[in-house]
C-alpha positions in Angstrom: 0.0 0.0 0.0 1.2 3.5 -0.8 0.6 6.5 1.4 -1.8 9.1 0.1 1.0 11.6 -0.5 3.0 9.5 -3.0 4.9 11.4 -5.7 5.7 10.0 -9.1 5.5 10.6 -12.7 3.5 9.5 -15.7 5.3 9.1 -19.0 3.4 8.9 -22.3 4.3 9.6 -25.9 3.0 12.8 -27.5 2.1 13.4 -31.1 5.7 14.0 -32.1 6.7 10.7 -30.4 8.7 12.5 -27.7 8.0 11.5 -24.1 6.0 13.9 -22.0 6.7 13.4 -18.3 4.4 15.0 -15.9 4.9 15.0 -12.1 1.9 14.4 -10.0 1.0 14.3 -6.3 -1.7 11.8 -5.4 -4.3 13.9 -3.7 -6.3 10.9 -2.6 -5.9 7.2 -2.8 -7.3 6.3 -6.2 -7.4 2.5 -5.9 -9.4 1.3 -3.0 -9.2 -2.4 -3.8 -7.8 -4.6 -6.6 -7.7 -8.4 -7.1 -7.9 -11.0 -9.9 -11.1 -13.0 -9.8 -12.0 -16.3 -11.3 -15.6 -16.4 -12.6 -17.1 -19.6 -11.3 -20.8 -19.3 -12.1 -23.1 -17.1 -14.2 -26.5 -16.4 -12.7 -26.0 -18.6 -9.6 -29.7 -18.0 -8.5 -30.8 -19.4 -11.9 -32.6 -16.1 -12.6 -31.9 -15.0 -16.2 -32.5 -11.5 -17.6 -32.2 -10.3 -21.2 -29.4 -7.7 -20.6 -27.9 -8.6 -17.2 -25.8 -11.5 -16.0 -24.9 -12.0 -12.4 -21.4 -13.4 -11.9 -20.1 -15.3 -8.9 -16.3 -15.1 -8.7 -13.6 -16.0 -6.2 -10.6 -13.7 -5.5 -7.2 -15.3 -6.2 -5.1 -13.1 -4.0 -7.3 -11.9 -1.1 -9.8 -14.8 -1.0 -12.8 -12.6 -1.5 -16.2 -13.7 -2.8 -17.8 -11.5 -5.5 -21.4 -11.3 -6.8 -21.7 -8.7 -9.5 -24.3 -7.8 -12.1 -23.0 -6.8 -15.5 -24.7 -5.6 -18.7 -24.0 -8.6 -20.9 -25.1 -6.8 -24.0 -22.0 -4.6 -23.8 -19.6 -6.8 -21.8 -19.7 -10.6 -21.8 -18.1 -12.9 -19.3 -18.2 -16.7 -19.2 -17.5 -19.3 -16.5 -13.7 -19.8 -16.2 -12.8 -16.2 -17.2 -10.2 -14.5 -15.1 -10.8 -10.8 -14.5 -9.0 -8.0 -12.8 -11.5 -6.0 -10.7 -10.6 -2.6 -9.2 -12.6 -0.4 -6.9 -11.6 3.3 -7.3 -12.6 6.6 -5.8 -11.8 8.6 -8.9 -10.8 8.0 -12.5 -8.3 10.9 -12.4 -4.8 9.5 -12.4 -3.5 12.4 -10.3 -6.0 11.4 -7.6 -8.2 14.6 -7.8 -11.7 13.7 -6.7 -14.5 13.4 -9.2 -17.7 15.4 -8.6 -19.6 12.1 -9.0 -22.5 13.9 -10.7 -21.2 14.0 -14.2 -18.3 12.6 -16.1 -16.5 15.0 -18.3 -12.8 14.0 -18.7 -10.3 16.6 -20.0 -9.8 15.9 -23.7 -6.5 14.2 -24.3 -5.9 13.5 -20.6 -5.5 9.8 -19.7 -7.8 8.3 -17.0 -7.8 5.1 -15.1 -10.7 3.9 -17.3 -8.4 3.8 -20.3 -6.8 0.6 -18.9 -10.1 -1.3 -18.4 -12.8 -2.7 -20.6 -15.9 -2.2 -18.5 -16.5 0.6 -16.0 -19.5 1.4 -13.8 -20.1 4.2 -11.3 -22.2 3.7 -8.2 -22.6 4.0 -4.4 -21.9 1.8 -1.5 -25.2 1.3 0.4 -24.2 -1.1 3.1 -21.1 -2.3 4.9 -21.9 -5.2 7.2 -19.4 -6.6 9.7 -19.8 -10.4 9.9 -17.3 -11.1 12.7 -13.9 -12.7 12.7 -12.6 -9.8 10.5 -15.0 -10.4 7.6 -17.1 -7.6 6.0 -19.6 -7.6 3.3 -19.8 -4.6 1.0 -23.0 -3.9 -1.0 -23.1 -1.4 -3.8 -25.4 -0.4 -6.5 -24.3 0.8 -10.0 -27.5 2.2 -11.4 -29.5 -0.9 -10.3 -26.7 -3.3 -11.1 -25.6 -4.8 -7.8 -22.4 -5.9 -6.3 -21.7 -7.8 -3.1 -18.1 -8.2 -2.1 -17.2 -10.3 0.9 -13.7 -10.5 2.4 -11.2 -9.7 5.1 -11.7 -6.2 6.4 -7.9 -5.6 6.2 -8.2 -5.5 2.4 -11.5 -3.8 2.1 -11.3 -1.1 4.9 -10.9 1.7 2.3 -14.5 1.2 1.2 -16.9 3.1 3.4 -20.7 3.3 3.7 -22.4 5.8 1.4 -19.1 6.2 -0.7 -19.4 6.8 -4.4 -17.0 4.7 -6.4 -16.1 3.1 -9.7 -15.8 -0.6 -10.5 -13.3 -1.3 -13.3 -12.9 -4.7 -15.0 -10.7 -6.2 -17.6 -10.2 -9.8 -18.7 -6.8 -11.3 -18.0 
């Protein structure tokens, strides 16, 4: 884990193929949680909807359980897929907070979303402590639901009523 005042640089090529290095100071911790998940089941409750699949997946590093609704018309996952899932407080690489009411990136500026295939924005509506260090985080992304269960040491950055992004890419 990096402290919230980490300094670093982003290097990216410009139109004339020279490298443009920009120094940044992380104003807030951008990544709240990250793990690789193995999709074990689609629609575990046997409820099937036209545009939504519910995935059940197991974390490979932090031993978390994930239930997540995804819009299968625009992003399809199958049993056995490995995905990287990130929970983030902002899409701004410099850590500046989003207003969470609209998304208007600066043209030409890279964002965290550029590295992922599927992104949703939502709100945590419940954090339940189950005992023995286990918590359950429940969030809604415009009606698509997520339930993430795991060790509170790895999920402690996610707080009730927090607005966040979930970002996914296949591995």
